[in-house]
KETORDO-393344 format. One record per residue (C-alpha): residue in one letter; x, y, z. Coordinates in steps of 0.2 Angstrom, whole numbers, padded with zeros to 4 digits, always signed. Layout:
REM residues N
aXYZ
...
END
This chain:
REM residues 370
m+0588+0478+0647
q+0579+0469+0632
k+0581+0478+0616
s+0565+0486+0608
l+0558+0477+0593
r+0558+0490+0578
i+0543+0486+0567
v+0537+0494+0551
f+0519+0493+0546
a+0514+0497+0528
g+0495+0497+0524
g+0480+0508+0524
g+0468+0517+0513
t+0454+0510+0522
a+0450+0504+0540
g+0450+0486+0534
h+0469+0487+0530
l+0474+0499+0544
y+0465+0491+0559
p+0474+0474+0557
a+0490+0484+0559
f+0484+0493+0575
n+0478+0476+0582
l+0495+0468+0578
a+0504+0483+0586
a+0494+0481+0602
q+0498+0463+0603
f+0517+0466+0600
e+0516+0479+0614
k+0508+0467+0626
e+0523+0455+0624
g+0537+0468+0626
a+0545+0485+0621
c+0542+0490+0603
e+0545+0505+0592
f+0533+0507+0577
l+0534+0516+0561
f+0519+0517+0549
f+0519+0520+0530
g+0503+0527+0522
t+0496+0541+0511
k+0488+0557+0514
k+0472+0552+0506
g+0470+0536+0517
i+0462+0535+0534
e+0479+0532+0542
a+0484+0550+0539
i+0472+0554+0554
k+0471+0538+0564
v+0490+0534+0565
p+0495+0551+0573
e+0480+0550+0584
r+0487+0535+0592
g+0504+0543+0594
y+0513+0532+0581
k+0526+0539+0568
l+0519+0540+0551
v+0528+0542+0534
l+0517+0547+0519
l+0520+0541+0502
n+0513+0550+0486
i+0507+0533+0479
r+0490+0529+0471
g+0483+0513+0464
f+0483+0511+0445
q+0465+0515+0438
r+0456+0501+0429
r+0448+0514+0418
f+0456+0528+0408
s+0463+0541+0419
i+0477+0555+0418
q+0483+0549+0435
n+0489+0533+0426
f+0502+0543+0417
l+0509+0549+0434
f+0509+0531+0441
p+0527+0526+0436
f+0534+0543+0442
r+0525+0541+0459
l+0530+0523+0461
l+0549+0527+0458
v+0548+0542+0470
s+0539+0531+0483
l+0552+0517+0481
l+0567+0529+0484
k+0558+0537+0499
s+0554+0520+0506
r+0572+0514+0504
k+0579+0529+0513
v+0567+0528+0527
l+0570+0510+0530
k+0588+0512+0530
q+0587+0526+0543
f+0574+0517+0554
k+0583+0500+0553
p+0568+0489+0557
d+0569+0471+0563
l+0554+0467+0552
v+0541+0474+0540
i+0523+0469+0540
g+0511+0473+0526
t+0492+0474+0529
g+0486+0478+0512
g+0483+0493+0501
y+0494+0500+0487
v+0505+0509+0499
m+0512+0491+0504
g+0520+0489+0487
p+0535+0501+0487
v+0538+0498+0505
l+0539+0479+0505
k+0548+0479+0488
m+0562+0489+0495
a+0562+0479+0512
v+0565+0464+0502
k+0579+0472+0492
l+0587+0477+0509
n+0585+0459+0515
l+0573+0464+0529
p+0561+0450+0535
v+0545+0454+0527
f+0527+0447+0532
i+0510+0450+0525
q+0493+0449+0534
e+0479+0446+0521
q+0462+0449+0527
n+0452+0443+0512
s+0447+0427+0504
f+0453+0434+0487
p+0470+0443+0490
g+0473+0460+0484
v+0484+0463+0469
t+0499+0469+0480
t+0498+0454+0490
r+0498+0443+0475
l+0513+0452+0468
l+0524+0451+0484
a+0518+0434+0490
k+0533+0424+0485
d+0545+0436+0493
a+0537+0436+0510
r+0544+0425+0524
a+0526+0421+0528
i+0508+0427+0523
f+0495+0426+0537
i+0478+0423+0529
a+0461+0423+0536
y+0453+0411+0523
e+0459+0394+0517
e+0452+0399+0500
a+0465+0413+0498
k+0479+0400+0496
k+0474+0396+0478
f+0477+0414+0472
l+0495+0415+0479
a+0511+0409+0472
k+0514+0390+0476
e+0531+0393+0484
s+0522+0406+0496
k+0522+0401+0515
t+0504+0403+0520
i+0498+0401+0538
v+0479+0401+0541
c+0475+0410+0557
g+0461+0422+0554
n+0461+0441+0555
p+0468+0450+0570
v+0453+0456+0580
i+0454+0463+0597
v+0438+0459+0608
p+0436+0470+0623
e+0439+0461+0640
k+0422+0468+0646
i+0407+0472+0635
k+0395+0484+0641
d+0379+0477+0650
k+0365+0474+0638
t+0352+0482+0648
e+0363+0497+0651
f+0367+0499+0633
l+0349+0497+0627
k+0343+0510+0639
e+0358+0521+0633
l+0352+0520+0615
g+0333+0522+0619
l+0329+0504+0614
s+0317+0491+0622
e+0322+0475+0631
n+0306+0467+0625
l+0310+0469+0606
k+0322+0460+0595
t+0335+0472+0588
i+0341+0472+0570
l+0358+0481+0567
v+0362+0490+0551
f+0379+0497+0548
g+0391+0502+0534
g+0407+0507+0543
s+0412+0525+0548
q+0406+0532+0531
g+0390+0521+0530
a+0384+0512+0515
a+0373+0522+0503
s+0364+0508+0495
i+0360+0499+0511
n+0354+0516+0519
r+0343+0519+0504
a+0336+0501+0505
v+0332+0503+0523
k+0323+0519+0520
i+0313+0511+0505
g+0309+0496+0516
l+0303+0506+0531
e+0291+0516+0519
k+0285+0501+0510
f+0284+0487+0523
g+0287+0496+0540
l+0295+0486+0554
l+0290+0469+0558
q+0280+0466+0574
g+0292+0463+0589
v+0307+0471+0580
q+0317+0487+0583
l+0330+0494+0572
l+0347+0501+0577
w+0353+0510+0561
q+0371+0517+0559
t+0371+0528+0543
g+0388+0535+0543
q+0393+0553+0547
l+0390+0559+0529
q+0373+0553+0527
y+0366+0555+0545
k+0359+0572+0543
m+0349+0567+0527
y+0341+0552+0535
s+0339+0560+0552
k+0328+0573+0544
w+0318+0560+0534
l+0316+0550+0550
d+0309+0566+0559
s+0296+0568+0545
f+0292+0550+0543
n+0292+0546+0561
p+0292+0527+0562
e+0292+0518+0579
n+0306+0509+0586
v+0319+0515+0574
i+0335+0523+0582
i+0347+0531+0570
k+0365+0535+0574
p+0379+0543+0563
f+0392+0531+0571
i+0392+0518+0585
n+0407+0519+0596
d+0404+0503+0605
m+0401+0490+0591
w+0404+0475+0602
a+0390+0481+0613
a+0379+0483+0598
y+0383+0466+0592
a+0378+0459+0609
i+0361+0466+0609
s+0357+0462+0591
e+0347+0447+0584
c+0355+0449+0567
a+0364+0462+0556
v+0364+0470+0538
c+0381+0476+0533
r+0394+0476+0519
a+0406+0461+0517
g+0423+0468+0523
a+0434+0455+0530
m+0437+0463+0547
s+0418+0465+0549
i+0415+0447+0545
s+0429+0442+0557
e+0420+0452+0571
l+0403+0445+0567
a+0410+0427+0568
l+0418+0431+0585
a+0401+0439+0591
k+0391+0425+0583
l+0380+0437+0575
p+0371+0431+0559
a+0371+0444+0545
m+0365+0448+0528
l+0381+0453+0519
v+0379+0465+0505
p+0395+0466+0495
l+0401+0483+0489
k+0401+0481+0470
s+0416+0493+0467
a+0427+0483+0480
a+0444+0479+0471
g+0444+0462+0463
n+0426+0460+0469
h+0434+0454+0485
q+0419+0458+0496
f+0408+0446+0485
k+0421+0432+0487
n+0421+0435+0506
a+0402+0434+0508
k+0402+0419+0496
a+0415+0410+0507
m+0404+0413+0522
m+0388+0408+0514
e+0395+0392+0508
k+0398+0387+0526
d+0381+0393+0531
a+0388+0406+0542
a+0380+0421+0533
i+0368+0426+0519
l+0374+0434+0503
v+0362+0447+0497
e+0367+0456+0481
d+0367+0475+0480
n+0353+0478+0467
e+0336+0487+0465
n+0327+0473+0475
l+0338+0475+0490
a+0324+0482+0501
e+0313+0467+0497
q+0327+0455+0500
i+0332+0462+0517
n+0313+0462+0523
s+0311+0444+0516
q+0326+0437+0525
i+0322+0445+0542
t+0305+0439+0541
f+0311+0421+0537
w+0324+0422+0552
l+0310+0428+0564
d+0298+0414+0558
n+0312+0401+0559
p+0323+0404+0575
d+0331+0387+0573
q+0339+0393+0557
l+0346+0408+0565
q+0353+0397+0579
q+0361+0385+0567
m+0370+0400+0559
k+0376+0406+0576
t+0383+0388+0578
n+0392+0389+0561
l+0399+0406+0565
a+0407+0400+0581
k+0416+0387+0571
e+0423+0401+0560
a+0428+0412+0574
q+0447+0414+0577
p+0449+0424+0593
g+0467+0421+0595
a+0473+0427+0578
s+0483+0442+0584
a+0493+0432+0597
q+0495+0418+0584
i+0502+0429+0571
v+0514+0438+0583
n+0520+0421+0590
e+0523+0414+0572
i+0533+0430+0567
k+0544+0428+0582
k+0547+0410+0579
l+0552+0413+0561
l+0564+0427+0566
q+0572+0416+0579
t+0574+0402+0567
e+0582+0413+0554
n+0594+0422+0567
END
């Protein structure tokens, strides 16, 4: 009987760092028996999502170093030392065949100890501008799987980088468009604009949509599918009831994003790496509104990389956001050839086999070294 592959994943804090690990785990499981162990923190999304999937989870009391003055910074060395020692103990007990980091500060102590224990370490970096933890650990990893060619220039020259895209899993069957439109209460005869900001929503985008609807209304022949996020849904739903615009459907969360992509003409969203990878696979043109507070301004760099390939529009998050969104949608609807060209360019950026490629490359490297 074939021995189970024992794999440790270290990454989280946000969905953008956690879901690449989930998608890689799913790919490994497709190819054989596996046993997984995840490292995370109690403040990250992984504290809920990892146990929901039935995976083992070890929590570390580690936080990022604050760029502004904070009392938490004085505790950072102590938390780091405790996390390093706990990581070492757990890794020695679990005896993994490999350790994969997918981003976030929890990755630091785990991968550092894995290197000291001479375990094979790999990193999957989602962004065009790698996070600080990735940059610090790059030279010690057996390979770093990057989504953007641009990321190479920020990593140590001796790093082994492999460009293969982000690990995204597309459903084998996407819900029928007519069925999904009916389910949402949308019309088949109108063009759908999709607005989303992740499970928590995006406050400034939501505010801009509200201002835009009040100031300009919806363009003729258009309907809006607007995902506000759970926290802001009640407020905007209440406003919508009083304002009562036509052809606007508001949701706290969209469970089937691939069906939402399929019915949409274009989108307005943040510039998270995983969202961009999904948009490319869905060939859905988007206005990317980077989150200003994203570490290292990486969302701006993600959006800029796509804009330079004419595969998205970068829209800065400022007081004119409502006007910019309205102007760009108007331009696209008046110039459908521009929208079609962007779809063609997105198709060139799509990398549907990233999960399989990453897993295959890891297995090849492990066999070479054994």
